[in-house]
Backbone as numpy.savetxt, mean C-alpha at the origin, in Angstrom:
# Nx Ny Nz CAx CAy CAz Cx Cy Cz
30.47 -26.55 44.46 29.24 -26.84 43.71 28.51 -25.54 43.32
28.46 -24.60 44.31 27.81 -23.31 44.05 28.57 -22.54 42.98
29.93 -22.61 43.05 30.77 -21.92 42.08 30.53 -22.48 40.69
30.44 -23.82 40.60 30.22 -24.45 39.29 28.86 -24.05 38.70
27.86 -23.98 39.61 26.52 -23.60 39.13 26.52 -22.17 38.62
27.19 -21.25 39.37 27.26 -19.87 38.93 27.98 -19.76 37.59
29.04 -20.58 37.45 29.79 -20.54 36.18 28.91 -21.02 35.03
28.11 -22.07 35.30 27.21 -22.60 34.27 26.19 -21.53 33.86
25.58 -20.87 34.87 24.59 -19.84 34.57 25.20 -18.69 33.80
26.43 -18.33 34.15 27.12 -17.25 33.43 27.35 -17.61 31.98
27.80 -18.86 31.75 28.04 -19.30 30.37 26.74 -19.39 29.57
25.67 -19.87 30.26 24.37 -19.99 29.58 23.85 -18.61 29.17
24.00 -17.65 30.08 23.55 -16.28 29.76 24.35 -15.71 28.61
25.64 -15.98 28.58 26.48 -15.50 27.50 26.10 -16.11 26.18
25.79 -17.41 26.20 25.39 -18.09 24.96 24.07 -17.52 24.44
23.14 -17.24 25.36 21.84 -16.70 24.94 21.99 -15.33 24.31
22.99 -14.59 24.75 23.19 -13.24 24.22 23.90 -13.22 22.88
24.52 -14.34 22.49 25.30 -14.37 21.25 24.51 -13.97 20.01
23.28 -14.50 19.79 22.54 -14.08 18.59 22.32 -12.57 18.53
21.97 -11.97 19.68 21.75 -10.53 19.69 23.03 -9.77 19.38
24.14 -10.21 19.96 25.43 -9.58 19.69 25.79 -9.72 18.23
25.51 -10.90 17.66 25.81 -11.14 16.25 24.99 -10.22 15.35
23.69 -10.03 15.69 22.83 -9.17 14.88 23.32 -7.73 14.91
23.75 -7.28 16.10 24.25 -5.91 16.22 25.50 -5.73 15.38
26.39 -6.73 15.44 27.62 -6.65 14.66 27.32 -6.62 13.17
26.36 -7.45 12.74 25.97 -7.48 11.34 25.37 -6.15 10.92
24.55 -5.55 11.80 23.90 -4.29 11.49 24.91 -3.17 11.30
25.99 -3.21 12.06 27.00 -2.15 11.96 27.72 -2.19 10.62
27.80 -3.37 9.99 28.45 -3.47 8.70 27.50 -3.53 7.54
26.23 -3.23 7.77 25.18 -3.36 6.76 25.20 -2.17 5.79
24.98 -2.44 4.49 24.89 -3.75 3.85 26.25 -4.19 3.31
26.54 -5.46 3.41 27.82 -5.98 2.92 27.64 -6.88 1.71
26.39 -7.05 1.26 26.10 -7.86 0.07 24.78 -7.39 -0.54
24.35 -8.05 -1.59 23.15 -7.65 -2.33 21.90 -7.73 -1.45
21.04 -6.71 -1.57 19.77 -6.66 -0.86 18.64 -6.84 -1.87
17.70 -7.71 -1.54 16.53 -7.94 -2.40 15.34 -7.12 -1.89
14.66 -6.48 -2.82 13.41 -5.79 -2.51 12.30 -6.52 -3.28
11.44 -7.24 -2.56 10.44 -8.11 -3.17 9.13 -7.36 -3.36
8.62 -7.37 -4.59 7.36 -6.71 -4.95 6.33 -7.78 -5.26
5.15 -7.66 -4.67 4.12 -8.66 -4.86 3.24 -8.45 -6.08
3.69 -7.62 -7.01 2.92 -7.31 -8.22 3.82 -7.41 -9.44
3.24 -7.53 -10.64 4.04 -7.63 -11.86 4.83 -6.35 -12.13
5.87 -6.44 -12.95 6.64 -5.25 -13.33 5.77 -4.24 -14.06
6.14 -2.97 -13.95 5.48 -1.92 -14.70 4.40 -1.18 -13.96
3.90 -1.73 -12.85 2.90 -1.01 -12.08 3.58 0.10 -11.27
2.76 1.04 -10.80 3.32 2.21 -10.11 4.16 1.81 -8.91
3.72 0.81 -8.16 4.47 0.41 -6.97 5.80 -0.22 -7.36
5.83 -0.92 -8.48 7.07 -1.51 -8.98 8.04 -0.43 -9.43
7.53 0.58 -10.13 8.38 1.68 -10.58 8.95 2.44 -9.38
8.11 2.68 -8.37 8.57 3.35 -7.16 9.69 2.55 -6.48
9.51 1.24 -6.43 10.52 0.39 -5.81 11.85 0.47 -6.55
11.79 0.52 -7.86 13.03 0.58 -8.65 13.73 1.93 -8.47
12.96 3.00 -8.33 13.56 4.30 -8.03 14.31 4.24 -6.70
13.67 3.64 -5.70 14.29 3.55 -4.38 15.49 2.61 -4.38
15.40 1.51 -5.13 16.52 0.57 -5.19 17.75 1.24 -5.78
17.54 2.02 -6.83 18.67 2.73 -7.45 19.27 3.75 -6.48
18.42 4.47 -5.78 18.89 5.46 -4.81 19.69 4.80 -3.68
19.12 3.74 -3.12 19.78 3.06 -1.99 21.11 2.45 -2.40
21.17 1.92 -3.61 22.43 1.35 -4.10 23.51 2.42 -4.19
23.14 3.58 -4.68 24.11 4.68 -4.81 24.55 5.19 -3.44
23.63 5.26 -2.51 23.93 5.83 -1.20 24.68 4.86 -0.29
24.37 3.57 -0.41 24.93 2.60 0.53 26.01 1.71 -0.07
26.27 1.86 -1.37 27.40 1.17 -1.97 27.24 -0.31 -2.18
25.99 -0.79 -2.19 25.73 -2.20 -2.48 24.57 -2.30 -3.47
24.45 -3.45 -4.10 23.38 -3.66 -5.07 22.05 -3.89 -4.36
21.03 -3.18 -4.78 19.65 -3.41 -4.34 18.87 -3.84 -5.58
18.36 -5.06 -5.58 17.63 -5.55 -6.74 16.14 -5.68 -6.41
15.31 -5.41 -7.39 13.86 -5.58 -7.25 13.48 -6.93 -7.83
12.80 -7.72 -7.03 12.37 -9.06 -7.44 10.86 -9.12 -7.39
10.22 -9.35 -8.53 8.77 -9.42 -8.61 8.28 -10.82 -8.29
7.43 -10.92 -7.28 6.83 -12.20 -6.90 5.31 -12.03 -6.81
4.64 -11.84 -7.95 3.19 -11.64 -7.90 2.46 -12.92 -7.54
1.27 -12.77 -7.04 0.44 -13.93 -6.74 -0.34 -13.76 -5.46
-1.60 -14.24 -5.48 -2.47 -14.25 -4.31 -2.58 -12.87 -3.67
-2.80 -11.86 -4.52 -3.00 -10.48 -4.04 -1.84 -10.01 -3.17
-0.63 -10.35 -3.58 0.63 -9.97 -2.92 0.94 -10.83 -1.70
0.12 -11.82 -1.40 0.39 -12.68 -0.24 1.62 -13.57 -0.45
1.88 -13.96 -1.70 3.05 -14.80 -1.98 4.33 -14.08 -1.55
4.46 -12.84 -1.97 5.65 -12.06 -1.61 5.72 -11.82 -0.11
4.59 -11.50 0.49 4.57 -11.19 1.93 4.99 -12.40 2.75
4.46 -13.56 2.43 4.81 -14.76 3.18 6.28 -15.11 3.00
6.80 -14.92 1.79 8.20 -15.22 1.54 9.11 -14.34 2.40
8.83 -13.05 2.43 9.67 -12.13 3.20 9.50 -12.38 4.69
8.28 -12.62 5.14 8.03 -12.84 6.57 8.83 -14.04 7.09
9.11 -15.00 6.22 9.82 -16.20 6.62 11.32 -16.13 6.32
11.79 -14.99 5.85 13.21 -14.81 5.55 13.96 -14.38 6.81
15.29 -14.55 6.83 16.08 -14.11 7.98 15.89 -12.61 8.24
15.83 -12.24 9.50 15.64 -10.84 9.88 16.97 -10.11 9.92
17.60 -10.03 8.73 18.95 -9.45 8.67 19.04 -8.25 7.74
17.90 -7.82 7.19 17.89 -6.64 6.34 18.24 -6.90 4.88
18.47 -8.15 4.51 18.86 -8.45 3.13 17.68 -8.91 2.27
16.51 -9.08 2.88 15.29 -9.34 2.13 14.22 -8.38 2.63
13.84 -7.43 1.78 12.87 -6.41 2.14 11.58 -6.63 1.35
10.49 -6.14 1.89 9.19 -6.25 1.22 8.70 -4.86 0.83
8.39 -4.69 -0.44 7.76 -3.46 -0.90 6.27 -3.60 -0.59
5.76 -2.75 0.28 4.43 -2.96 0.82 3.48 -1.84 0.40
2.20 -2.16 0.50 1.16 -1.19 0.12 -0.05 -1.42 0.99
-1.07 -0.60 0.79 -2.30 -0.75 1.57 -2.95 -2.10 1.34
-2.66 -2.77 0.24 -3.19 -4.11 0.02 -2.79 -5.07 1.13
-1.60 -4.86 1.69 -1.13 -5.76 2.75 -2.01 -5.69 3.99
-2.46 -4.49 4.36 -3.30 -4.39 5.55 -4.72 -4.87 5.25
-5.17 -4.70 4.02 -6.47 -5.26 3.63 -6.43 -6.78 3.72
-5.33 -7.37 3.25 -5.20 -8.83 3.24 -5.20 -9.43 4.63
-4.77 -8.66 5.63 -4.74 -9.17 7.01 -6.12 -9.66 7.42
-7.15 -8.90 7.06 -8.53 -9.28 7.40 -9.12 -10.21 6.35
-8.85 -9.94 5.10 -9.52 -10.66 4.02 -9.05 -12.11 3.91
-7.74 -12.33 4.04 -7.21 -13.69 3.84 -6.81 -14.39 5.13
-6.48 -13.61 6.16 -6.09 -14.18 7.46 -4.95 -15.18 7.32
-3.95 -14.80 6.53 -2.77 -15.66 6.39 -1.62 -15.06 7.22
-0.84 -14.19 6.61 0.23 -13.54 7.35 -0.36 -12.46 8.26
0.02 -12.49 9.54 -0.37 -11.42 10.46 0.59 -10.27 10.20
0.21 -9.43 9.26 1.13 -8.45 8.71 1.74 -7.55 9.78
0.91 -7.04 10.68 1.40 -6.10 11.69 2.41 -6.74 12.63
2.35 -8.04 12.81 3.27 -8.73 13.72 4.49 -9.30 13.01
4.33 -9.67 11.77 5.41 -10.40 11.08 6.27 -9.53 10.18
5.83 -8.31 9.90 6.62 -7.39 9.06 6.91 -6.11 9.85
8.18 -5.75 9.90 8.59 -4.51 10.58 8.53 -3.36 9.58
7.72 -2.34 9.82 7.67 -1.19 8.91 8.96 -0.40 8.96
9.44 0.02 7.79 10.68 0.78 7.71 10.42 2.21 7.27
9.87 2.39 6.08 9.67 3.74 5.56 8.58 3.73 4.50
7.88 4.84 4.40 6.88 5.02 3.36 7.52 5.69 2.14
6.95 5.42 0.96 7.39 6.06 -0.27 6.45 7.21 -0.64
5.17 6.84 -0.85 4.23 7.84 -1.33 2.80 7.48 -1.00
1.94 8.46 -1.14 0.51 8.29 -0.93 -0.15 7.98 -2.26
-0.88 6.87 -2.33 -1.56 6.50 -3.56 -2.97 7.07 -3.61
-3.45 7.30 -4.80 -4.79 7.85 -4.99 -5.65 6.88 -5.78
-6.87 6.66 -5.28 -7.90 6.08 -6.13 -8.80 7.23 -6.58
-9.43 7.01 -7.71 -10.31 8.05 -8.25 -11.66 7.42 -8.57
-12.71 8.14 -8.22 -14.08 7.71 -8.51 -14.43 8.19 -9.91
-14.52 7.24 -10.84 -14.82 7.54 -12.24 -16.24 7.09 -12.60
-16.82 7.77 -13.57 -18.11 7.33 -14.10 -18.05 7.35 -15.62
-18.93 6.59 -16.22 -19.07 6.61 -17.67 -19.61 7.96 -18.11
-19.15 8.44 -19.26 -19.52 9.77 -19.72 -21.02 9.94 -19.94
-21.72 8.85 -20.21 -23.16 8.97 -20.48 -23.99 9.12 -19.20
-23.38 8.86 -18.05 -24.12 8.96 -16.80 -24.40 10.44 -16.50
-25.63 10.80 -16.21 -25.99 12.21 -16.04 -25.63 12.75 -14.65
-24.38 12.66 -14.30 -23.92 13.17 -13.01 -22.62 13.94 -13.22
-22.45 15.00 -12.45 -21.22 15.80 -12.52 -20.48 15.84 -11.18
-21.18 15.47 -10.11 -20.60 15.55 -8.77 -20.93 14.30 -7.97
-20.26 14.16 -6.83 -20.56 13.04 -5.93 -21.99 13.10 -5.42
-22.50 14.27 -4.98 -23.92 14.32 -4.57 -24.87 13.91 -5.70
-24.54 14.27 -6.95 -25.37 13.84 -8.09 -25.41 12.31 -8.16
-24.25 11.68 -8.00 -24.17 10.22 -8.08 -24.96 9.57 -6.96
-24.83 10.09 -5.76 -25.56 9.54 -4.61 -27.06 9.64 -4.85
-27.51 10.78 -5.33 -28.95 10.98 -5.58 -29.45 10.02 -6.65
-28.68 9.85 -7.72 -29.10 8.94 -8.80 -29.16 7.50 -8.31
-28.15 7.09 -7.54 -28.12 5.72 -7.03 -29.27 5.45 -6.07
-29.62 6.43 -5.27 -30.71 6.25 -4.31 -32.08 6.30 -4.99
-32.16 6.98 -6.12 -33.44 7.07 -6.83 -33.83 5.73 -7.44
-32.85 4.91 -7.77 -33.13 3.60 -8.38 -32.12 2.59 -7.83
-32.31 2.11 -6.60 -31.33 1.23 -5.95 -31.04 -0.03 -6.76
-29.75 -0.33 -6.91 -29.33 -1.55 -7.60 -29.23 -1.43 -9.10
-29.63 -0.28 -9.66 -29.57 -0.15 -11.12 -28.14 0.06 -11.61
-27.40 0.91 -10.91 -26.02 1.18 -11.31 -25.11 0.03 -10.91
-24.10 -0.22 -11.76 -23.12 -1.24 -11.43 -21.77 -0.57 -11.17
-21.07 -1.05 -10.13 -19.80 -0.48 -9.73 -18.72 -1.54 -9.88
-17.73 -1.26 -10.69 -16.65 -2.20 -10.93 -15.43 -1.81 -10.10
-14.43 -2.68 -10.09 -13.19 -2.41 -9.35 -12.06 -3.21 -9.97
-10.80 -2.87 -9.65 -9.68 -3.61 -10.23 -9.58 -5.06 -9.80
-10.23 -5.44 -8.71 -10.15 -6.82 -8.24 -10.71 -6.95 -6.84
-11.13 -8.16 -6.47 -11.68 -8.41 -5.14 -10.61 -8.11 -4.08
-10.98 -7.28 -3.12 -10.05 -6.94 -2.05 -9.00 -5.92 -2.42
-9.04 -5.40 -3.64 -8.09 -4.36 -4.04 -8.43 -3.06 -3.33
-7.47 -2.12 -3.36 -7.71 -0.83 -2.73 -8.92 -0.14 -3.35
-9.07 -0.27 -4.68 -10.22 0.34 -5.34 -11.53 -0.31 -4.93
-11.50 -1.62 -4.74 -12.71 -2.34 -4.35 -13.19 -1.89 -2.96
-12.29 -1.90 -1.98 -12.71 -1.54 -0.62 -13.05 -0.05 -0.53
-12.40 0.78 -1.36 -12.76 2.20 -1.40 -14.21 2.37 -1.84
-14.61 1.59 -2.84 -15.99 1.64 -3.31 -16.98 1.11 -2.28
-16.60 0.04 -1.59 -17.48 -0.51 -0.57 -17.62 0.45 0.61
-16.55 1.17 0.94 -16.66 2.17 2.01 -17.58 3.30 1.58
-17.53 3.66 0.31 -18.44 4.69 -0.22 -19.89 4.25 -0.05
-20.17 3.00 -0.38 -21.53 2.48 -0.21 -21.92 2.45 1.26
-21.00 2.06 2.11 -21.27 1.97 3.54 -21.60 3.33 4.14
-20.86 4.36 3.71 -21.01 5.68 4.32 -22.14 6.51 3.70
-22.57 6.15 2.50 -23.63 6.92 1.83 -24.97 6.20 1.80
-24.95 4.90 2.04 -26.19 4.12 2.02 -26.71 3.82 0.63
-25.85 3.95 -0.39 -26.31 3.65 -1.75 -26.16 2.16 -2.03
-26.92 1.69 -2.99 -26.87 0.29 -3.39 -26.49 0.22 -4.87
-25.26 -0.23 -5.14 -24.83 -0.42 -6.52 -24.38 -1.85 -6.70
-24.75 -2.43 -7.83 -24.39 -3.82 -8.10 -22.88 -3.95 -8.34
-22.36 -5.14 -8.09 -20.96 -5.41 -8.37 -20.78 -5.65 -9.86
-19.83 -4.93 -10.45 -19.58 -5.05 -11.88 -18.41 -5.97 -12.17
-17.88 -5.84 -13.37 -16.84 -6.75 -13.85 -15.47 -6.42 -13.27
-14.59 -7.42 -13.35 -13.19 -7.28 -12.92 -12.33 -8.01 -13.94
-11.33 -7.37 -14.57 -11.05 -5.93 -14.53 -12.07 -5.16 -15.38
-12.10 -3.83 -15.24 -13.28 -3.16 -15.74 -13.10 -1.82 -16.41
-11.89 -1.32 -16.55 -11.72 0.04 -17.09 -12.27 0.14 -18.51
-12.02 -0.88 -19.33 -12.58 -0.84 -20.69 -14.10 -0.96 -20.66
-14.63 -1.72 -19.70 -16.08 -1.84 -19.57 -16.70 -0.52 -19.12
-15.97 0.24 -18.32 -16.46 1.55 -17.89 -16.55 2.49 -19.09
-15.52 2.48 -19.92 -15.52 3.36 -21.09 -16.61 2.98 -22.08
-16.89 1.68 -22.20 -17.91 1.23 -23.15 -19.33 1.37 -22.61
-19.45 1.57 -21.29 -20.78 1.72 -20.70 -21.36 0.44 -20.14
-20.61 -0.66 -20.17 -21.12 -1.90 -19.59 -21.24 -1.80 -18.07
-20.39 -0.98 -17.46 -20.55 -0.60 -16.06 -20.56 0.92 -16.00
-21.12 1.47 -14.95 -21.29 2.93 -14.90 -20.34 3.63 -13.92
-19.86 2.91 -12.91 -19.06 3.52 -11.84 -17.86 2.64 -11.56
-16.72 3.28 -11.23 -15.53 2.49 -10.90 -14.57 3.30 -10.05
-14.06 2.68 -9.00 -12.95 3.23 -8.23 -11.68 2.59 -8.77
-10.77 3.40 -9.27 -9.56 2.86 -9.91 -8.34 3.60 -9.39
-7.17 2.96 -9.53 -5.93 3.64 -9.22 -5.74 4.80 -10.18
-5.33 5.93 -9.66 -5.19 7.13 -10.49 -4.22 6.93 -11.65
-3.04 6.30 -11.46 -2.11 6.17 -12.60 -2.71 5.46 -13.81
-3.58 4.46 -13.57 -4.15 3.73 -14.71 -5.33 4.48 -15.34
-5.90 5.44 -14.62 -7.04 6.19 -15.13 -6.68 7.54 -15.73
-5.55 8.10 -15.34 -5.27 9.51 -15.59 -5.32 9.88 -17.07
-4.75 9.06 -17.95 -4.75 9.42 -19.37 -6.15 9.35 -19.97
-6.96 8.40 -19.49 -8.35 8.32 -19.98 -9.17 9.51 -19.50
-8.89 9.97 -18.29 -9.58 11.15 -17.76 -9.19 12.38 -18.57
-7.90 12.54 -18.81 -7.42 13.71 -19.56 -7.93 13.70 -21.00
-8.09 12.49 -21.56 -8.57 12.39 -22.94 -10.08 12.50 -23.04
-10.77 12.56 -21.89 -12.22 12.71 -21.90 -12.97 11.43 -22.15
-12.31 10.27 -22.02 -12.99 9.00 -22.26 -13.83 8.57 -21.05
-13.48 9.04 -19.86 -14.27 8.81 -18.65 -14.29 10.11 -17.86
-15.18 10.19 -16.87 -15.30 11.42 -16.07 -14.90 11.13 -14.63
-13.99 11.91 -14.10 -13.57 11.78 -12.70 -14.44 12.67 -11.84
-15.10 12.07 -10.84 -15.93 12.85 -9.93 -15.16 13.28 -8.68
-14.27 12.41 -8.19 -13.58 12.72 -6.94 -12.42 11.76 -6.74
-11.51 12.16 -5.85 -10.42 11.28 -5.43 -10.67 10.84 -3.99
-10.04 9.74 -3.59 -10.39 9.13 -2.30 -9.64 9.65 -1.08
-8.38 10.12 -1.17 -7.71 10.57 0.05 -8.30 11.87 0.62
-7.70 12.33 1.71 -8.20 13.53 2.37 -7.80 14.81 1.64
-6.82 14.72 0.76 -6.34 15.90 0.03 -6.49 15.68 -1.47
-6.64 16.78 -2.20 -6.76 16.68 -3.65 -5.43 16.24 -4.26
-5.52 15.65 -5.44 -4.33 15.18 -6.13 -3.63 16.33 -6.85
-2.30 16.39 -6.76 -1.56 17.43 -7.49 -1.74 17.35 -9.00
-2.02 16.13 -9.52 -2.15 15.99 -10.96 -3.59 16.21 -11.44
-4.55 16.26 -10.50 -5.94 16.58 -10.84 -6.47 17.58 -9.80
-5.87 18.75 -9.74 -6.21 19.69 -8.66 -7.64 20.18 -8.67
-8.31 20.11 -9.82 -9.69 20.59 -9.90 -10.71 19.52 -9.52
-10.26 18.30 -9.30 -11.16 17.21 -8.91 -11.23 17.16 -7.38
-12.42 17.30 -6.81 -12.53 17.33 -5.34 -12.27 15.97 -4.71
-12.14 15.97 -3.39 -12.08 14.71 -2.65 -13.50 14.25 -2.35
-13.66 12.96 -2.12 -14.98 12.45 -1.71 -15.38 13.06 -0.37
-14.37 13.23 0.51 -14.65 13.79 1.83 -15.26 15.18 1.81
-15.10 15.91 0.71 -15.72 17.23 0.61 -17.23 17.13 0.51
-17.73 15.98 0.07 -19.18 15.76 -0.03 -19.68 14.75 0.99
-18.78 13.83 1.39 -19.13 12.77 2.36 -18.19 12.94 3.55
-18.56 13.74 4.54 -17.66 14.02 5.66 -17.16 12.75 6.34
-15.85 12.71 6.57 -15.26 11.55 7.24 -14.72 10.49 6.30
-15.06 10.60 5.01 -14.55 9.61 4.07 -13.08 9.88 3.79
-12.23 8.87 4.06 -10.81 8.94 3.74 -10.38 7.59 3.20
-9.94 7.57 1.98 -9.44 6.34 1.37 -8.05 6.58 0.82
-7.72 5.83 -0.19 -6.42 6.00 -0.82 -5.40 5.01 -0.28
-4.42 4.73 -1.09 -3.40 3.77 -0.71 -2.09 4.45 -0.34
-1.06 3.65 -0.19 0.28 4.12 0.11 1.25 3.01 -0.24
2.51 3.35 -0.33 3.54 2.35 -0.57 4.74 2.61 0.33
5.55 1.60 0.51 6.73 1.74 1.36 7.50 0.44 1.39
8.40 0.30 2.36 9.14 -0.95 2.52 9.10 -1.40 3.97
9.18 -2.72 4.12 9.27 -3.34 5.43 10.26 -4.47 5.39
10.44 -5.12 6.52 11.40 -6.22 6.64 10.81 -7.25 7.59
11.37 -8.45 7.63 10.89 -9.43 8.61 10.94 -8.86 10.03
9.98 -9.23 10.84 9.97 -8.79 12.23 11.29 -9.13 12.90
11.69 -8.28 13.84 12.93 -8.45 14.62 14.18 -8.09 13.83
14.01 -7.48 12.66 15.19 -6.93 11.97 15.81 -5.88 12.89
17.15 -5.86 13.03 17.79 -4.92 13.95 17.35 -3.48 13.74
17.13 -2.79 14.84 16.70 -1.39 14.79 17.68 -0.53 14.01
18.98 -0.85 14.13 19.99 -0.06 13.44 19.79 -0.11 11.93
19.41 -1.26 11.41 19.17 -1.40 9.97 17.89 -0.67 9.57
16.84 -0.84 10.37 15.57 -0.16 10.09 15.78 1.35 10.05
16.48 1.86 11.04 16.70 3.32 11.11 17.57 3.82 9.96
18.59 3.05 9.59 19.44 3.44 8.47 18.63 3.53 7.18
17.84 2.51 6.90 17.05 2.51 5.68 15.99 3.62 5.71
15.41 3.86 6.86 14.43 4.94 6.97 15.07 6.30 6.63
16.26 6.55 7.17 16.94 7.82 6.88 17.23 7.97 5.39
17.67 6.88 4.77 18.05 6.97 3.36 16.82 7.12 2.45
15.74 6.42 2.77 14.51 6.59 1.98 13.98 8.01 2.13
13.97 8.53 3.35 13.49 9.90 3.55 14.37 10.92 2.84
15.67 10.62 2.75 16.56 11.50 1.99 16.18 11.48 0.52
15.79 10.31 0.01 15.34 10.21 -1.38 14.08 11.03 -1.60
13.15 10.96 -0.65 11.89 11.68 -0.79 12.08 13.20 -0.76
13.16 13.63 -0.13 13.48 15.06 -0.09 14.22 15.52 -1.34
14.64 14.58 -2.17 15.36 14.90 -3.40 14.36 15.35 -4.47
14.51 16.54 -5.04 13.52 17.04 -6.00 13.28 16.11 -7.19
14.33 15.46 -7.66 14.17 14.57 -8.81 13.31 13.37 -8.47
13.61 12.70 -7.33 12.82 11.55 -6.91 11.39 11.97 -6.61
11.25 13.08 -5.90 9.92 13.58 -5.56 9.09 13.83 -6.81
9.71 14.44 -7.81 9.00 14.73 -9.06 8.57 13.47 -9.80
9.44 12.47 -9.81 9.10 11.23 -10.51 7.97 10.50 -9.81
7.96 10.51 -8.48 6.87 9.87 -7.75 5.56 10.61 -8.00
5.62 11.93 -8.01 4.40 12.70 -8.25 3.86 12.49 -9.66
4.75 12.27 -10.61 4.32 11.97 -11.98 3.60 10.63 -12.07
3.88 9.75 -11.11 3.19 8.46 -11.04 1.85 8.58 -10.32
1.50 9.81 -9.91 0.28 10.01 -9.15 0.44 9.62 -7.70
1.68 9.69 -7.20 1.96 9.25 -5.84 2.78 10.31 -5.10
2.13 11.34 -4.55 2.87 12.35 -3.79 3.64 11.71 -2.63
4.81 12.24 -2.33 5.67 11.61 -1.33 4.98 11.60 0.04
5.26 10.56 0.79 4.74 10.38 2.14 5.93 9.99 3.01
6.36 10.90 3.88 7.56 10.69 4.67 7.18 10.42 6.12
7.61 9.28 6.64 7.27 8.88 8.01 8.45 8.21 8.69
8.44 8.24 10.01 9.36 7.44 10.80 8.81 6.02 10.89
9.62 5.03 11.29 9.09 3.68 11.47 7.90 3.64 12.44
7.97 4.42 13.52 6.88 4.43 14.50 5.60 5.01 13.89
5.73 6.07 13.12 4.56 6.66 12.46 3.98 5.70 11.43
4.85 4.99 10.73 4.39 4.01 9.74 3.63 2.88 10.43
4.14 2.42 11.57 3.45 1.36 12.32 2.05 1.82 12.76
1.94 3.09 13.17 0.64 3.63 13.56 -0.32 3.68 12.37
0.20 4.08 11.20 -0.62 4.10 9.99 -1.15 2.70 9.68
-0.28 1.71 9.76 -0.68 0.32 9.48 -1.79 -0.12 10.42
-1.67 0.19 11.71 -2.69 -0.19 12.69 -4.03 0.48 12.38
-3.98 1.77 12.05 -5.22 2.50 11.75 -5.88 1.99 10.49
-5.06 1.73 9.46 -5.61 1.25 8.19 -6.18 -0.16 8.34
-5.51 -1.00 9.12 -6.01 -2.36 9.34 -7.39 -2.32 9.96
-7.57 -1.46 10.96 -8.87 -1.33 11.63 -9.93 -0.77 10.68
-9.56 0.25 9.89 -10.52 0.88 8.98 -11.05 -0.13 7.96
-10.12 -0.86 7.30 -10.56 -1.75 6.23 -11.21 -3.01 6.77
-10.88 -3.40 7.99 -11.56 -4.55 8.60 -13.06 -4.26 8.76
-13.39 -3.03 9.14 -14.80 -2.65 9.27 -15.52 -2.70 7.93
-14.84 -2.23 6.88 -15.45 -2.22 5.55 -15.65 -3.64 5.04
-14.63 -4.48 5.21 -14.72 -5.88 4.74 -15.85 -6.61 5.44
-16.00 -6.36 6.74 -17.09 -6.98 7.49 -18.44 -6.47 7.01
-18.55 -5.15 6.82 -19.81 -4.57 6.36 -20.23 -5.13 5.01
-19.29 -5.20 4.08 -19.59 -5.63 2.72 -19.57 -7.15 2.55
-19.17 -7.85 3.61 -19.08 -9.31 3.58 -18.22 -9.76 2.41
-17.05 -9.10 2.25 -16.14 -9.43 1.16 -15.43 -10.75 1.45
-15.39 -11.62 0.47 -14.72 -12.91 0.61 -13.75 -13.08 -0.56
-12.57 -13.64 -0.31 -11.63 -13.87 -1.41 -12.19 -14.89 -2.38
-11.83 -14.75 -3.65 -12.31 -15.68 -4.68 -11.16 -16.41 -5.33
């Protein structure tokens, strides 16, 4: 009887180990078929272009097709939920951005940090603080002084509720104590026409208007100046401690085998070290950002905490 029980326990333990053994075996032969990279935004945006650069690189390096599939909707939540519920086998990847960590607090749908395994970062995104040319300000301190002189008079627009540009603007208000009204969405044309006076926008969509003199850039949001606008200061140079800006990268469903995560991380980082890829990303206003999976996970945790405080302060609600 004891022998039979031991045999049963041995067989049960072996059966329980089968899925893990199967995943390891699959990881060793990865990839053996087409891999999907799901983007939660329409084609043509900077994050979509970055994803296509990486898909082409990975296909060449790993000998399998990597396709980019656009699944826009619900501020990228549609794509995130789809990937989170896909098999954790490395064949469905999520192209992720700072919007995903913002959504964790704003929408409370997918628990991003728990349901998506971070793999590798692509680049650091920049938002830029723009003003209408008629506004009598040349610097961030000028803008703060003007806004405080007449609270609520200036209107601040953003690309959308809960977007990286929106929360960057709300953090600016939180850290400076200024009061600016919420403007239109979308708003870049309204900024140029003067219907709104201030806007935090993604650098790629603003850069040509800045260069053409149609709007004025006062500052960029990350901790470092942008390579494409080196003469434009950071907000942190005038508002100590202010750090904004987005990022992009890829992730996979939680519990994707470590071997697959590490393989993809090595190959993406190899792409970022390639001068041609690096140059194309920088032309998109996205300097390369190279991290290990562990470093990427730490970034996600820090960003989730940072934007949760801003969302609570500004009482931002999805619409």
